N, C-alpha and C positions, 0 to 999 in steps of 0.2 A: 681336265685342267682346272676347272673351277673347284672340284672336290679336293684336289691336292692343295690348292690355295687356301681353302677353308681350313684344312688340317694344319697348315703352317700358321695361319693366323690364330687358331685356337691354341696351339702350342705356345706361341709367343705371348698371348694374353695370360695363359696359365703361368708361364715363367715369370712374367712381370708381377703377377699377383703374389707368387711365392716370394719373390725378391722383396716386394713391399712389406709383406708380413715379417720376414726375417729382419729387415731394416728397422721396423717399428719395435720389435722385441729387443733388438740390440740397443736402441736408444731410449728405451722405456724409462730408465732411471737417470738419464742425463740431467745434471743440474741438481740432483737430490743429494743432500748430505748423508753420508753413511758413517756411523760411528765405527771407529777402528777398535780392535780388541786390545784390552789392557796388556796382554802378553805378547804384543807385537815385538818382533826383534828390534833391538836397539840399533838405531841408525845414526850415523854421525851427522849432526845438524850444526856443528860449530861454525861453519862458513855461511850459514843462511841468514845471520843477523837477527836471530830470535830475541825477543825481550826476556829478560830474566825476572821481571817483576809482574808479568801478567801474560795473558794469552796473546798469540801472534797469528794473524791470518797471513798465509803465504800463498800466493798464486803464481803459477807458471804461465807465461804468455810469450808472445813474439811480436815484433813490429808488424809483420804481415798478417797477423791473426785478427780478424774483424771482431769476433765475439769476445776477445780479451778486453776490449775497451768497455764492453758491458759489465764484465766482472769488476773492472777497476771502479766504475761508477757505483756499483752495488756495495763493494767493500769500503770505498771511501765514505759512503753514506752511513753504513753501519758503524764504522770506526769513529765518525763524528758524533754519533749518538751514544757510543760506549767509550768514554775517554780512557779507560784502562787497557784498551786493545791496541796492539801495534799492527802495522801492515807492511809486508815486504812483497815486492813484485820481483820475480826472477825471470829474466829473458832466457828462454830455453836454448836459443842459438848461442848466446854468450856464455852460458853455464850448463853445458850438456851433462857434465859429471853429476851435478846435483839432481838433475832430472832423472838420470839413470839410477842413482841411489834410491830415489823415491818412487821408482817405476812409473814415471810419467810417460804415458804412451800417446796421449792426445791433448790438444790444447782447446780451451783453457782447462786447467786442473787447479783446484783450490784446496788447501789444507788448513787445519786449525791445530796449532801446537799449544800445549799448556805452558805455564811458567817454568816447568822443569824440563821442557824440550821434548815431551812425549807427544807423538801424533795422536790426536783425539778424533778428528773428523777428516773426511776426504770427499770431494765432490767433483765429478767431471762436468764440463759444461758451465753454464752461467747459473750460479746458485741464487735462490730467492733470498731477499733481505730478511724476511721473517725467519727463514730457516737458519741463517747465519746468527741472527740475534738470539734465537732459542738455544743454539749450540754454545754460544759464547757466554751468556749470562751466568750459567752455573760455574763456569771457570773463573768468574770475577768475584765470586763469593768467598 
């Protein structure tokens, strides 16, 4: 009996270890800005409220999303430091069509669009303020 219990415990520990490693690999890039390709397919962004005079930070959130408040604080801070940057927050529950068009699968997700409405960056999770600033500054020049 005790040897079969030891085998069960060993299998459970091994399964938990594998699940932990897979989880860490899947979230390794969470919150990191990724530059999107210039040749990305054109997406209709006319209903997102993008600025036509400078870059816009768009982040998808929801009332029930705890980390979304963190994104709001980071984006508000960066937008206060960079006056030419607009900020739009979209509630995924209220506007699921926009989330679907931009392939938002998890919350929070943050985008940066240039003045022409092209998606330039995308970040799942809570982005770092320094990463947002370094992505936005070239778009302000």
